[in-house]
C-alpha positions as CSV (number, residue, x, y, z in Angstrom):
1,M,11.2,-14.5,-14.7
2,S,13.8,-11.7,-14.6
3,D,13.4,-10.5,-18.0
4,P,14.1,-6.8,-18.6
5,A,10.7,-6.2,-20.0
6,S,8.9,-7.3,-16.8
7,V,11.1,-5.0,-14.7
8,G,10.4,-2.0,-17.0
9,R,6.7,-2.7,-17.0
10,L,6.6,-3.1,-13.2
11,A,8.7,0.1,-12.7
12,A,6.7,2.2,-15.0
13,H,3.5,1.1,-13.5
14,L,4.7,1.8,-9.9
15,A,6.1,5.2,-11.0
16,L,2.7,6.1,-12.5
17,L,0.8,4.9,-9.3
18,S,3.2,6.6,-6.9
19,S,2.8,9.8,-8.8
20,I,-1.0,9.8,-8.4
21,S,-1.3,8.4,-5.0
22,F,-2.8,11.0,-2.5
23,G,-2.0,9.8,1.0
24,G,0.8,7.5,0.0
25,V,1.1,4.1,-1.7
26,P,-1.6,2.5,0.4
27,T,-4.1,4.4,-1.5
28,V,-3.2,2.6,-4.7
29,L,-2.7,-0.8,-3.3
30,P,-5.8,-2.1,-5.0
31,D,-4.4,-1.3,-8.3
32,I,-1.0,-2.6,-7.5
33,H,-2.5,-5.9,-6.4
34,V,-4.6,-6.3,-9.6
35,Y,-1.6,-5.5,-11.7
36,V,1.0,-7.9,-10.1
37,V,-1.5,-10.8,-9.5
38,G,-3.1,-10.2,-12.8
39,N,0.4,-10.6,-14.5
40,G,1.1,-13.8,-12.6
41,W,4.0,-12.4,-10.8
42,L,2.5,-12.9,-7.3
43,S,-0.4,-14.8,-5.6
44,D,-2.9,-13.2,-3.4
45,R,-1.1,-14.8,-0.5
46,D,2.3,-13.4,-1.6
47,F,0.8,-9.9,-1.8
48,A,-0.8,-10.2,1.6
49,D,2.4,-11.6,3.1
50,F,4.5,-8.9,1.7
51,L,2.2,-6.3,3.0
52,A,2.3,-7.9,6.4
53,M,6.0,-8.1,6.5
54,S,6.6,-4.4,5.3
55,Q,4.2,-3.2,7.9
56,A,5.9,-5.1,10.7
57,M,9.3,-3.6,9.9
58,P,10.4,-0.1,10.7
59,G,11.2,2.4,8.1
60,P,9.6,3.3,4.7
61,N,7.3,0.3,4.5
62,M,5.8,0.9,1.2
63,I,9.1,1.2,-0.5
64,L,10.1,-2.0,1.2
65,M,6.9,-3.8,0.0
66,M,7.4,-2.6,-3.6
67,S,11.1,-4.0,-3.2
68,F,9.7,-7.3,-2.1
69,I,7.4,-7.3,-5.3
70,G,10.3,-6.3,-7.5
71,W,12.5,-9.0,-5.9
72,K,9.9,-11.7,-6.6
73,V,9.4,-10.4,-10.2
74,A,13.1,-10.0,-11.1
75,G,15.6,-10.4,-8.3
76,L,17.8,-7.6,-7.2
77,S,17.3,-5.5,-10.3
78,G,13.6,-5.8,-9.8
79,A,13.9,-4.7,-6.2
80,I,16.1,-1.6,-6.9
81,A,13.9,-0.6,-9.8
82,S,10.7,-1.0,-7.9
83,A,12.0,0.9,-4.9
84,C,13.2,3.8,-7.1
85,A,10.0,3.9,-9.0
86,T,8.1,4.1,-5.9
87,F,9.9,7.2,-4.3
88,A,11.7,9.0,-7.0
89,P,8.8,10.4,-9.1
90,P,6.7,11.7,-6.3
91,C,9.6,13.1,-4.4
92,A,10.5,15.2,-7.5
93,M,6.9,16.2,-8.0
94,Y,6.3,17.1,-4.3
95,F,9.4,19.2,-4.3
96,L,8.2,21.2,-7.3
97,A,4.6,21.4,-6.2
98,Y,5.6,22.6,-2.7
99,R,7.5,25.5,-4.3
100,L,4.4,26.5,-6.3
101,W,2.0,25.8,-3.4
102,D,4.1,28.1,-1.1
103,K,4.3,30.9,-3.7
104,F,0.5,30.9,-4.1
105,R,-0.2,30.4,-0.3
106,D,-2.9,33.0,0.0
107,A,-4.8,32.0,-3.2
108,P,-8.5,30.9,-2.6
109,W,-8.2,27.8,-4.7
110,Q,-5.8,26.3,-2.1
111,K,-8.5,26.1,0.6
112,I,-10.8,24.3,-1.9
113,A,-8.1,22.0,-3.0
114,R,-7.2,21.1,0.7
115,A,-10.9,20.5,1.5
116,G,-11.2,18.0,-1.5
117,L,-8.1,16.1,-0.9
118,A,-9.2,14.9,2.7
119,P,-12.2,12.8,1.6
120,L,-10.3,11.6,-1.5
121,T,-7.5,10.2,0.5
122,A,-9.8,8.6,3.1
123,G,-11.8,6.9,0.3
124,L,-8.6,5.6,-1.2
125,V,-7.3,4.2,2.0
126,V,-10.7,2.5,2.7
127,A,-10.5,0.9,-0.8
128,G,-7.0,-0.3,-0.2
129,G,-8.1,-1.8,3.3
130,T,-11.0,-3.4,1.5
131,V,-8.8,-5.1,-1.2
132,M,-6.4,-6.4,1.5
133,A,-9.2,-7.8,3.6
134,R,-10.6,-9.6,0.6
135,T,-7.1,-10.9,-0.2
136,A,-6.3,-12.2,3.3
137,D,-9.7,-13.5,4.2
138,I,-9.5,-16.9,2.4
139,S,-11.5,-18.7,5.1
140,W,-14.5,-18.2,7.3
141,P,-12.3,-17.9,10.5
142,A,-10.0,-15.3,8.8
143,A,-13.0,-13.3,7.7
144,A,-14.5,-13.6,11.2
145,V,-11.2,-12.2,12.8
146,S,-11.2,-9.3,10.2
147,A,-14.7,-8.4,11.2
148,V,-14.1,-8.6,14.9
149,A,-10.9,-6.6,14.5
150,A,-12.6,-3.9,12.4
151,A,-15.4,-3.7,15.0
152,T,-13.2,-3.5,17.9
153,L,-11.2,-0.7,16.2
154,L,-14.2,1.3,15.2
155,F,-16.3,1.0,18.5
156,T,-13.6,0.9,21.3
157,R,-10.6,2.8,22.2
158,L,-8.4,-0.3,22.5
159,N,-4.9,0.1,21.2
160,P,-4.5,-1.4,17.7
161,L,-1.5,-3.3,18.8
162,W,-3.6,-5.5,21.0
163,V,-5.7,-6.4,18.1
164,I,-2.8,-7.0,15.8
165,G,-1.2,-9.2,18.7
166,G,-4.4,-11.1,19.2
167,A,-4.8,-11.9,15.4
168,G,-1.0,-12.9,15.3
169,L,-1.6,-15.3,18.2
170,L,-4.5,-17.0,16.4
171,G,-2.3,-17.4,13.4
172,A,0.6,-18.7,15.4
173,F,-1.6,-21.4,17.0
174,G,-2.8,-22.4,13.5
175,I,-6.4,-21.2,14.1
176,L,-6.3,-19.0,10.9
């Protein structure tokens, strides 16, 4: 499965998505999911597991997740290509954009652009969460845990770590 064409297609797709992701890679997770699962490179379960592992580790978690995906597709060369495709294009674009943004700091269009980016990013993050919930909720108990976790986080001030720990215990005891 480590043919160079697969590595190139994956890297090109990740470079494109990382270049248009407002709010980071989580905003384009639905498209990444469709692409890698649709190509048969990963299963829904693999994708959910990679996300969970990358979120549990310190550091640049989305670069790590894309490295996991690249590793699954093509081994070490896939992991390196995926990681570079995830951070290099947006870093270059952000560097150039910042220089222009700072130059036109007092322009009226900046206030309009900032006001539009906040709801756009929030919507993309919600879309990513929805795709991950659908991917991980493969049974009624799992869907119930997701619903209870979402309600708990929305309607209480409970620290999210307690919710994550509780769900982890349910999984550890084989309930999910």
